[in-house]
Every structure is written in C-alpha cells, then in structure tokens.
MARBA-3410 file (N, C-alpha, C, O; in Angstrom, 1 decimal):
201
18.7,67.0,107.1,19.1,65.7,106.2,20.8,65.9,107.5,21.6,66.7,107.7 ~ 20.4,64.7,108.0,21.6,64.5,108.9,22.8,64.1,108.5,22.6,63.7,107.3 ~ 23.9,64.0,108.8,25.5,64.0,108.2,26.0,63.1,109.0,26.1,63.3,110.2 ~ 26.5,61.8,108.2,26.9,60.8,108.6,28.6,61.3,109.3,29.1,62.3,108.7 ~ 29.3,60.5,110.5,30.9,60.6,110.6,31.5,60.6,109.5,32.2,61.6,109.3
31.6,59.5,108.6,32.1,59.9,107.6,32.1,60.8,106.6,33.2,61.3,106.3 ~ 31.1,61.2,106.0,30.7,62.8,105.8,31.2,64.1,105.8,31.6,64.9,105.0 ~ 31.0,64.0,107.8,31.5,65.3,108.7,32.9,64.9,108.2,33.4,66.0,107.9 ~ 33.7,64.0,108.0,35.1,64.2,108.5,35.5,64.3,107.3,35.9,65.4,107.1 ~ 35.5,63.5,106.3,35.9,64.1,105.1,35.4,65.6,104.6,36.2,66.1,103.7
34.2,66.3,105.0,34.0,67.3,105.0,35.0,68.5,105.6,35.1,69.6,105.1 ~ 35.7,68.0,106.7,36.5,68.6,107.7,37.7,68.0,107.2,38.7,68.1,107.8 ~ 37.8,67.5,106.3,39.7,67.0,105.9,38.8,68.7,105.1,38.9,69.8,105.6 ~ 38.0,68.3,103.4,38.2,69.2,102.6,38.0,70.6,103.7,38.9,71.3,103.3 ~ 37.7,70.9,104.1,38.0,72.6,105.2,39.6,72.8,104.9,40.2,73.6,104.2
39.9,71.9,105.6,41.4,72.0,106.6,42.0,71.9,105.2,43.1,72.3,105.5 ~ 42.2,71.6,103.5,43.0,71.4,102.5,42.8,72.9,102.1,43.8,73.7,101.9 ~ 41.1,73.4,101.8,41.4,74.6,101.6,41.9,75.5,102.7,42.6,76.4,102.3 ~ 41.8,75.5,103.8,42.3,76.6,104.2,44.0,76.5,104.1,44.7,77.4,103.5 ~ 44.7,75.4,104.5,46.0,75.3,104.7,46.4,75.8,103.0,47.5,76.2,102.9
45.6,75.9,101.8,45.6,76.4,99.9,45.7,77.6,100.5,46.9,78.0,100.7 ~ 44.9,78.1,101.0,44.6,79.5,101.1,45.8,80.6,102.2,46.0,81.8,102.1 ~ 46.2,79.7,102.8,47.1,80.1,103.5,48.1,80.3,102.8,48.5,81.5,102.4 ~ 48.7,78.8,102.2,49.9,79.0,101.2,49.9,79.8,100.4,50.7,80.7,100.4 ~ 48.7,79.8,99.5,48.6,80.9,98.2,49.1,82.8,98.9,50.1,83.5,98.7
48.2,82.8,99.5,48.5,84.0,100.5,49.7,84.8,99.9,49.7,85.7,99.0 ~ 51.0,84.2,100.8,52.3,84.4,100.8,52.9,84.9,99.5,53.5,86.0,99.7 ~ 52.9,84.3,98.1,52.4,83.8,97.0,52.2,85.1,96.1,52.9,85.6,95.1 ~ 51.2,85.5,96.8,49.8,86.4,95.7,51.0,88.3,96.3,51.1,89.4,95.8 ~ 51.4,87.7,97.4,52.8,89.1,97.2,53.7,89.7,96.7,54.1,90.8,96.3
54.3,87.8,96.8,56.2,87.8,95.3,55.7,87.9,93.6,54.9,87.2,93.0 ~ 56.4,88.8,93.2,57.3,88.9,92.2,58.2,88.7,92.0,59.3,88.9,92.6 ~ 57.5,87.9,90.3,59.2,87.6,89.8,59.7,88.2,88.5,59.2,88.3,87.4 ~ 60.6,88.6,89.0,61.4,89.1,87.6,61.2,88.3,86.0,61.3,87.1,85.7 ~ 61.0,89.2,85.3,61.4,89.1,84.5,62.7,87.6,83.9,63.8,87.7,84.5
62.7,86.7,83.3,63.8,85.8,82.4,64.8,86.6,81.9,66.0,86.3,82.0 ~ 64.5,87.7,81.4,65.7,88.3,81.1,66.1,90.0,81.8,66.3,91.0,81.2 ~ 66.0,89.8,83.2,66.3,90.6,84.2,67.5,91.3,84.3,68.4,90.5,84.8 ~ 67.8,92.3,84.1,69.0,92.6,84.7,69.8,93.6,85.6,69.6,94.8,85.4 ~ 70.6,93.3,86.3,71.1,95.2,87.3,71.5,95.8,86.6,72.6,95.3,86.3
71.4,96.5,86.2,72.0,97.7,85.9,72.9,98.6,86.3,72.4,99.6,86.9 ~ 74.4,98.6,86.3,74.8,99.4,87.7,74.7,101.1,86.9,74.9,101.4,85.7 ~ 74.1,102.0,88.6,74.2,102.7,87.8,75.1,104.1,88.1,74.5,105.1,88.0 ~ 76.3,104.0,88.5,77.6,104.6,88.7,78.9,103.9,88.5,79.2,103.3,89.5 ~ 79.8,103.8,87.4,80.8,102.6,87.6,82.3,104.5,86.9,82.4,105.4,86.0
82.9,103.9,88.0,84.0,104.4,87.8,84.7,104.4,86.3,84.5,103.4,85.5 ~ 85.6,105.6,86.0,86.3,105.8,84.8,86.6,104.9,84.7,87.1,104.4,85.6 ~ 86.4,103.7,82.9,87.2,103.2,82.6,88.9,103.7,81.8,90.0,103.2,81.5 ~ 88.2,105.3,81.6,89.2,105.8,80.8,90.9,105.9,81.3,91.9,105.9,80.6 ~ 90.7,106.0,82.6,91.3,106.3,83.7,92.4,104.8,84.1,93.6,105.0,84.2
91.9,103.7,84.3,91.6,102.5,84.9,93.0,102.1,84.5,93.7,101.8,85.4 ~ 93.7,102.1,83.1,94.8,101.2,83.2,96.4,101.5,84.2,97.2,100.5,84.5 ~ 96.5,102.4,84.6,97.5,102.7,85.5,97.1,101.8,87.1,97.9,101.2,87.8 ~ 95.8,101.9,87.3,95.3,101.0,88.3,95.1,99.6,88.6,95.2,98.9,89.6 ~ 94.6,99.0,86.6,94.9,98.0,86.6,96.3,97.1,86.6,96.3,95.9,86.5
97.5,98.3,86.7,98.6,97.6,86.0,98.8,97.2,87.3,99.0,96.0,87.4 ~ 98.6,98.2,88.9,99.3,97.7,89.9,98.2,96.8,90.6,98.6,96.2,91.5 ~ 96.6,96.6,90.2,96.4,95.3,90.6,97.4,94.0,90.1,98.0,93.1,90.7 ~ 97.1,94.3,88.6,98.0,93.0,88.5,99.2,92.4,88.8,99.7,91.3,88.8 ~ 99.7,93.8,89.1,101.5,93.8,90.3,101.6,93.6,91.2,102.7,93.1,91.7
100.5,93.8,92.1,100.2,93.5,93.7,99.6,92.4,93.4,100.3,91.4,93.7 ~ 98.2,91.8,92.9,97.4,91.2,93.4,97.3,89.7,92.2,96.9,88.6,92.7 ~ 97.6,89.5,90.6,97.9,89.3,90.0,99.0,88.0,89.3,99.2,87.5,88.2 ~ 99.5,87.8,90.5,99.9,86.5,90.1,99.4,85.1,90.1,98.4,84.7,90.7 ~ 100.1,84.5,89.4,99.2,83.1,89.1,98.8,82.3,89.5,98.0,81.4,89.0
99.7,82.6,90.8,99.0,82.1,92.7,97.9,82.2,92.9,97.0,81.4,93.1 ~ 97.9,83.9,93.0,96.8,84.4,93.1,95.6,84.6,92.9,94.7,83.9,93.2 ~ 95.5,86.2,91.9,94.1,86.4,91.4,94.3,86.2,89.4,93.5,86.4,88.5 ~ 95.7,85.8,89.4,95.6,85.4,88.1,95.4,84.1,87.6,96.2,83.5,87.0 ~ 94.2,83.7,88.1,93.2,82.8,88.2,92.3,82.3,87.2,91.4,83.0,87.2
92.1,81.6,86.5,90.8,81.3,86.2,89.6,81.1,87.1,88.5,81.5,86.7 ~ 89.8,80.5,88.1,88.9,80.2,89.1,88.2,81.4,90.4,87.3,81.4,91.3 ~ 89.1,82.3,90.1,89.1,83.7,91.3,88.0,84.8,90.3,87.9,85.2,89.1 ~ 87.2,84.8,91.4,86.0,85.7,91.3,86.4,87.0,90.9,85.6,87.6,90.1 ~ 87.7,87.9,91.4,88.5,88.8,90.9,89.6,88.0,90.2,90.5,87.3,90.7
89.3,88.5,88.7,90.8,87.7,87.7,90.9,88.5,86.7,90.2,88.9,85.8 ~ 92.2,88.7,87.2,93.3,89.9,86.9,94.7,89.4,85.6,95.8,88.8,85.7 ~ 94.2,89.7,84.8,94.6,89.5,83.3,96.0,90.6,83.5,96.0,91.6,84.2 ~ 97.2,89.9,82.6,98.4,90.5,82.8,99.7,89.7,82.4,100.0,88.6,82.7 ~ 100.7,91.1,81.5,101.2,90.9,81.3,102.6,89.8,81.7,103.3,89.1,81.0
102.5,90.0,83.0,103.3,88.9,84.1,103.4,88.0,84.4,104.4,87.5,84.9 ~ 101.1,87.1,84.0,100.3,86.2,84.6,99.7,86.0,83.9,100.2,85.8,82.8 ~ 98.5,85.9,84.1,97.8,85.2,82.8,97.0,85.9,82.4,96.1,86.5,83.0 ~ 97.4,85.7,80.5,97.2,86.2,79.6,95.9,86.1,79.1,95.3,85.0,79.3 ~ 95.4,87.0,78.4,93.8,86.7,78.0,93.8,86.7,76.5,92.7,86.6,76.0
94.8,86.8,76.0,95.0,86.0,74.2,95.4,84.6,74.9,95.8,84.5,76.1 ~ 95.4,83.6,73.9,96.4,82.6,74.1,97.4,82.7,73.3,98.3,82.2,73.9 ~ 97.9,83.1,71.9,99.2,83.8,71.5,99.8,83.7,72.7,100.4,82.7,73.1 ~ 99.6,85.0,73.5,100.6,85.8,74.1,101.2,85.3,75.6,100.4,85.4,76.6 ~ 102.3,85.0,75.7,102.9,84.6,77.0,103.7,85.6,78.2,103.8,86.8,77.8
104.1,85.3,79.3,104.4,86.0,80.1,105.4,86.8,79.6,106.3,86.1,79.1 ~ 105.7,88.7,79.5,106.1,89.8,78.6,106.1,89.2,76.9,107.2,89.1,76.2 ~ 105.3,88.9,76.6,105.7,89.0,75.1,103.8,89.1,74.9,103.1,88.1,75.1 ~ 103.1,90.2,74.5,104.4,91.4,74.2,104.2,91.8,76.1,103.4,91.3,77.0 ~ 105.6,93.3,76.3,105.8,93.4,77.2,104.6,94.0,78.4,104.5,93.6,79.5
103.9,94.9,77.8,102.9,95.6,78.5,101.1,94.7,78.5,100.5,94.3,77.5 ~ 100.8,94.7,79.3,99.3,94.6,79.8,98.4,95.2,77.9,98.5,96.3,77.3 ~ 97.8,94.0,77.6,97.2,94.3,76.3,95.7,95.1,76.3,94.9,94.3,76.8 ~ 95.2,96.1,76.0,94.0,96.9,75.6,93.0,95.9,76.0,92.4,96.1,77.0 ~ 92.9,94.6,75.2,92.7,93.4,75.8,91.9,92.9,77.4,90.8,92.9,77.8
93.4,92.6,77.9,93.1,92.4,79.4,93.2,93.5,80.4,93.2,93.4,81.6 ~ 93.3,94.7,79.7,92.6,95.8,80.6,91.6,95.9,80.6,91.3,96.3,81.7 ~ 90.5,95.7,79.8,89.0,95.7,79.5,88.8,94.5,80.3,88.0,94.3,81.3 ~ 89.3,93.8,79.8,88.9,92.3,81.0,89.1,92.6,83.0,88.5,92.2,84.0 ~ 89.9,93.3,82.9,90.6,93.5,84.5,89.2,94.3,84.9,88.3,93.9,85.6
89.1,95.7,84.2,88.2,96.5,84.3,86.6,95.8,84.4,85.9,96.2,85.4 ~ 86.2,95.2,83.8,85.1,94.4,84.3,85.0,93.1,85.4,84.1,92.6,86.0 ~ 86.2,92.9,85.4,86.3,92.2,86.4,86.1,92.6,88.4,85.4,92.1,89.3 ~ 87.3,93.8,88.2,86.6,94.4,89.2,85.1,95.2,89.5,84.5,95.1,90.5 ~ 84.5,95.9,88.3,83.4,96.2,88.3,82.4,95.4,89.1,81.7,95.7,90.1
82.4,94.1,88.2,81.6,93.5,88.7,81.7,92.5,89.7,81.1,91.4,89.8 ~ 82.5,93.0,90.6,82.3,91.9,91.5,81.0,92.3,92.9,80.9,91.4,93.7 ~ 80.3,93.5,92.9,79.6,93.7,94.0,79.7,94.8,93.6,80.5,95.6,93.9 ~ 78.3,95.1,92.5,78.1,95.4,91.1,77.5,96.6,92.0,78.2,97.7,92.0 ~ 75.7,96.6,93.0,75.3,97.3,93.7,76.3,98.8,95.0,76.1,100.0,95.1
77.5,98.1,95.6,78.3,98.4,96.2,79.4,99.0,95.6,80.2,99.7,96.2 ~ 79.4,98.9,94.8,80.8,99.5,93.9,79.7,101.0,93.4,79.7,102.1,94.0 ~ 78.8,100.5,92.0,77.9,101.7,92.2,77.7,103.0,93.4,78.0,104.1,93.2 ~ 77.2,102.4,94.9,77.1,103.4,96.0,78.0,104.2,96.0,77.8,105.4,95.8 ~ 79.5,103.6,96.3,80.6,104.0,96.4,81.3,105.1,95.1,82.1,106.0,95.4
80.8,104.9,94.0,81.0,106.0,93.0,80.2,106.8,92.9,80.2,107.8,92.2 ~ 79.4,106.5,93.6,77.8,107.9,93.6,78.2,108.8,94.2,78.4,110.0,93.9 ~ 78.6,108.2,95.8,79.5,109.1,96.6,80.1,109.6,96.7,80.4,110.1,97.7 ~ 80.8,109.7,95.4,82.6,110.8,94.9,83.7,110.0,95.7,84.7,110.6,96.0 ~ 83.8,108.3,96.2,84.6,107.5,96.4,83.8,106.7,98.2,83.8,105.6,98.7
83.3,107.8,98.5,83.2,108.1,100.1,83.2,106.6,100.6,83.1,105.8,99.6 ~ 83.3,106.1,101.6,82.8,104.6,101.9,83.8,103.7,101.4,83.4,102.6,101.2 ~ 84.9,103.9,101.1,85.5,102.6,100.2,85.8,101.7,100.7,86.1,100.8,99.8 ~ 85.9,101.3,101.7,85.7,100.1,102.8,85.2,99.2,102.5,85.6,98.0,102.6 ~ 83.8,99.7,101.9,82.5,99.2,101.9,82.3,97.9,100.5,81.5,97.1,100.2
83.5,98.4,99.9,83.9,97.0,98.4,85.0,95.9,99.6,85.7,96.1,100.6 ~ 84.3,94.4,98.6,85.4,93.5,99.6,86.6,93.7,99.5,87.5,93.7,100.3 ~ 86.5,93.8,98.3,87.7,94.3,97.4,88.8,94.8,98.0,90.0,94.3,97.8 ~ 88.6,95.9,98.8,89.3,97.0,99.4,89.6,96.5,101.0,90.7,96.8,101.5 ~ 88.7,95.9,101.7,88.8,95.3,103.1,89.6,94.3,102.8,90.6,94.3,103.5
89.8,93.0,101.7,91.0,92.0,101.4,92.3,92.8,101.4,93.3,92.3,101.9 ~ 92.3,93.9,100.9,93.5,94.2,100.2,94.1,95.3,101.7,95.2,95.9,101.7 ~ 93.1,95.3,102.6,93.9,96.7,103.4,94.0,95.5,104.8,94.9,95.7,105.7 ~ 93.1,94.3,104.9,93.5,93.6,105.4,93.2,93.3,107.5,93.6,92.9,108.6 ~ 91.7,93.9,106.5,90.7,94.3,107.1,89.4,93.4,107.2,88.7,93.4,108.1
89.3,92.7,106.3,89.1,91.2,106.4,89.7,90.2,105.9,90.6,90.4,105.0 ~ 89.5,88.8,106.4,90.3,87.7,105.6,90.4,88.0,104.3,89.6,88.3,103.4 ~ 91.8,87.7,104.4,91.9,87.7,103.0,93.4,86.3,102.7,94.4,86.3,103.5 ~ 93.5,85.4,101.8,94.9,84.0,101.7,95.5,85.4,101.9,95.8,85.8,103.0 ~ 95.8,86.1,100.5,96.8,86.7,100.8,97.5,87.7,101.8,98.6,88.3,101.7
96.5,87.7,102.8,96.9,88.7,104.4,97.3,89.7,103.4,97.6,89.4,102.2 ~ 97.3,90.8,103.9,96.8,92.5,103.8,98.8,92.8,102.5,100.0,92.7,102.4 ~ 97.6,93.1,102.0,98.1,93.4,100.7,98.5,95.7,100.6,99.2,96.2,99.7 ~ 98.0,96.4,101.5,98.3,97.4,101.4,97.3,98.0,103.1,96.5,97.6,104.0 ~ 97.9,98.9,102.8,97.2,99.8,103.9,96.5,101.0,103.7,96.6,101.6,102.6
95.8,101.5,104.8,94.8,102.4,104.2,95.9,103.4,103.8,97.0,103.2,104.3 ~ 95.6,104.7,103.0,96.3,106.3,102.7,97.8,105.4,102.1,98.6,106.3,101.9 ~ 98.3,104.4,101.9,99.6,103.9,101.7,99.3,104.7,99.6,98.2,105.1,99.0 ~ 100.8,104.7,99.0,99.8,104.6,97.5,99.3,103.6,96.7,99.0,103.7,95.5 ~ 99.3,102.3,97.3,99.2,101.2,96.3,97.1,101.6,96.8,96.2,101.6,96.0
97.1,101.9,98.0,94.9,101.9,98.5,95.3,103.7,97.9,94.5,104.1,97.1 ~ 95.8,104.2,98.0,95.5,105.6,97.3,95.3,105.7,95.7,94.6,106.6,95.2 ~ 95.7,104.9,95.0,95.9,104.7,93.6,94.5,104.2,93.8,93.8,105.2,93.5 ~ 93.8,103.4,94.0,92.3,102.8,93.9,91.3,103.9,94.3,90.4,104.4,93.6 ~ 91.5,104.2,95.6,90.6,105.3,96.1,90.3,105.9,95.6,89.1,106.3,95.6
91.8,106.9,94.5,91.4,107.9,94.2,90.3,107.9,92.5,89.6,108.6,91.8 ~ 90.9,106.4,92.7,90.1,106.4,90.9,88.6,106.1,91.2,87.9,106.2,90.2 ~ 88.1,105.7,92.5,87.2,105.3,92.8,85.9,106.7,92.8,84.7,106.8,92.5 ~ 87.2,107.7,93.2,86.9,108.9,93.7,86.5,109.9,92.2,86.4,111.1,92.2 ~ 86.5,108.9,91.1,86.7,109.5,89.8,88.2,110.4,89.3,88.2,111.2,88.3
88.9,110.1,89.8,90.2,111.1,89.7,91.4,109.9,89.9,91.8,110.0,91.0 ~ 91.9,109.0,89.2,93.0,107.9,89.5,94.5,109.1,89.6,95.0,110.0,88.9 ~ 94.9,108.5,91.0,96.6,109.7,90.7,97.3,108.5,90.2,97.5,107.4,90.8 ~ 97.6,109.0,88.9,98.8,108.0,88.6,100.0,108.3,89.0,100.8,108.3,88.0 ~ 100.6,108.5,90.0,101.8,109.2,91.2,101.8,108.0,91.9,102.7,107.1,92.1
100.9,108.1,92.3,100.9,106.8,93.1,100.4,105.5,92.9,100.4,104.6,93.8 ~ 100.0,105.4,91.7,100.2,103.6,91.2,101.5,103.3,91.2,102.1,102.5,91.9 ~ 102.1,104.3,90.1,103.9,104.1,90.2,104.1,104.1,90.8,104.3,102.9,90.9 ~ 104.3,104.6,92.1,104.5,104.5,94.0,104.6,102.9,94.4,105.5,102.2,94.7 ~ 103.1,102.8,94.3,102.7,101.2,94.6,103.1,100.9,94.2,104.1,100.6,94.9
103.4,100.5,92.8,103.7,99.5,92.2,105.5,99.2,92.4,105.9,98.2,92.9 ~ 106.5,100.5,92.1,108.2,100.8,92.0,108.0,100.3,93.8,109.0,99.7,94.1 ~ 107.0,100.4,94.9,107.6,99.6,95.7,108.1,97.9,95.9,108.9,97.3,96.6 ~ 107.2,97.5,94.9,107.0,96.4,95.1,107.8,95.2,93.7,107.5,94.0,93.5 ~ 108.6,96.0,92.9,109.2,95.9,91.6,110.1,95.8,92.1,110.5,96.4,93.1
111.1,94.7,91.1,112.8,94.9,91.3,112.6,95.3,90.7,111.9,95.2,89.8 ~ 114.2,96.7,91.4,114.2,97.8,90.9,113.7,99.0,91.1,114.4,100.0,90.9 ~ 112.5,98.9,91.5,111.8,100.1,92.0,111.2,101.4,90.9,110.3,100.9,90.3 ~ 111.3,101.9,90.8,111.1,102.8,90.2,111.6,103.2,89.1,111.2,104.2,88.4 ~ 113.0,102.0,88.6,113.3,101.8,87.6,113.2,100.7,87.0,113.5,100.6,85.8
112.8,99.9,87.4,111.8,98.0,86.7,111.6,99.0,85.5,110.8,100.0,85.5 ~ 112.7,98.4,84.4,111.9,98.6,83.2,110.7,98.4,82.3,110.5,99.1,81.3 ~ 109.8,97.2,82.9,108.6,97.1,82.7,107.8,98.7,83.3,107.2,99.6,82.7 ~ 108.1,98.6,84.4,107.5,99.9,84.7,107.8,101.6,84.1,106.9,102.4,84.0 ~ 109.3,101.8,83.8,109.2,102.6,82.7,108.6,102.6,81.8,108.0,103.7,81.5
108.5,101.3,80.8,108.2,101.1,79.6,106.0,101.5,79.3,105.3,102.2,78.5 ~ 106.0,100.4,80.5,104.0,100.3,80.2,103.6,100.8,81.3,102.3,100.6,81.4 ~ 104.0,101.4,82.1,103.3,102.7,83.2,102.2,103.6,82.1,102.5,104.4,81.2 ~ 101.1,103.1,82.5,99.5,104.2,82.1,99.6,103.7,80.7,98.9,104.4,80.0 ~ 100.3,102.7,79.9,100.6,101.7,78.6,99.9,100.9,78.3,99.8,100.2,79.3
98.9,100.4,77.2,99.0,99.6,77.1,99.3,98.6,75.7,99.2,99.3,74.8 ~ 99.5,97.3,75.4,100.0,97.1,74.0,98.8,96.2,73.4,98.2,95.3,73.8 ~ 98.9,96.9,72.2,97.8,97.0,71.3,97.1,95.7,71.2,98.1,94.9,71.2 ~ 96.2,95.0,71.2,95.6,93.9,71.5,96.2,92.8,70.7,97.0,93.0,69.8 ~ 95.8,91.5,71.0,96.6,90.7,70.4,95.3,90.3,69.4,94.1,90.6,69.7
95.5,89.8,68.2,94.5,89.6,67.5,94.3,88.6,67.6,93.4,88.1,66.9
END
C-alpha cells in the first residue's frame, strides 16, 4: 500500500505528539508529590522552659507596636508593653508578659526558619548566624530596625545561650537594663524578669 502525502503528514504529526508527550511525561515519573497532610516536624527545638527571659528581652528590644509587635510581621511578638495576646489585656495591665504571650512568642521564633533552627539547636547553638533573626539583630543583614545588638553583647548572649541550651538569664536582664529607663532598677524589669503573669481568661 502506497501512503498518500496527507496520511504521511498525519502519521508524522502523531509520532511528534507521542514523542513530545513521552518526553514531557518522563520528568513527571521521577517526581513524587507529598500527601496533602504532610508537615515538617522540627527535629530539635530550643528549650521552651528557659524561654521567658529571652521572650522578655525580645519584647523589650524588638516588640514595640511599630516593629515586631505588629500582627503583619513574620516574627510577631506579644508582650506587656506592646501587642497583647488577649483582647481584654491592655498595655502594662497585667504588668508582666502573660504565659500565653510567652508561648506565642516561642512559636513565632521557632517557626520562622524551622529547618535552620533545628540545625543550630542540634549543633549545640553553633553558628547561630545561620538564623535570619540573629543576622538582622546583629546588623549583618538588612533590617528595617537597623542594628539592635552586636555579636557577643548581653542581648546577643541571651539569645545565643538559649539556642545553645542554657539561657543566660543574667545576660537577658543586662540586655534589657541597657535600654529601659532606670536600667537595672526599672520596676517592670525588677518585677517581671523571668516571671509571667497568669494567662488571661
């Protein structure tokens, strides 16, 4: 049987489609799609029990209403002098950060970069500068709030010691005292350091 030109053209066209379809399906065969309910589970988390003084430092240094005490921020901080977790709380009423606020601040910090946070904590706090939060506070990465502290100072030691597994509460207190009116004798610092008020109803 002799092929006519239109039949030959049609068969060439079909062969081309089959080739394109085959080529385009090959990459898909190697891909796997995770189930819709798949979640990343952090392998290592910093200690939540020693977080309250770290939370207080972060709220004092970074949690004002024009900075990270704003609902639209990735790193969202709740605290007594800024954004409150409970709609019934007011600035400084209750005077200290509540347990709910500290818990929300912890989740906000550890959920920023979960894989990187796990790597830093698993390494005993080594190379904390892998975390964007640390780089921005140190001023080594662009940050709208500018440099908040420098590597090795009290505020930096507060955060990095917590990442290493042993929060240095004294460094946290000194980091806050350095920016609060009245320094170490600031009544809120004296009353609230390491303490949280009961969660609001």
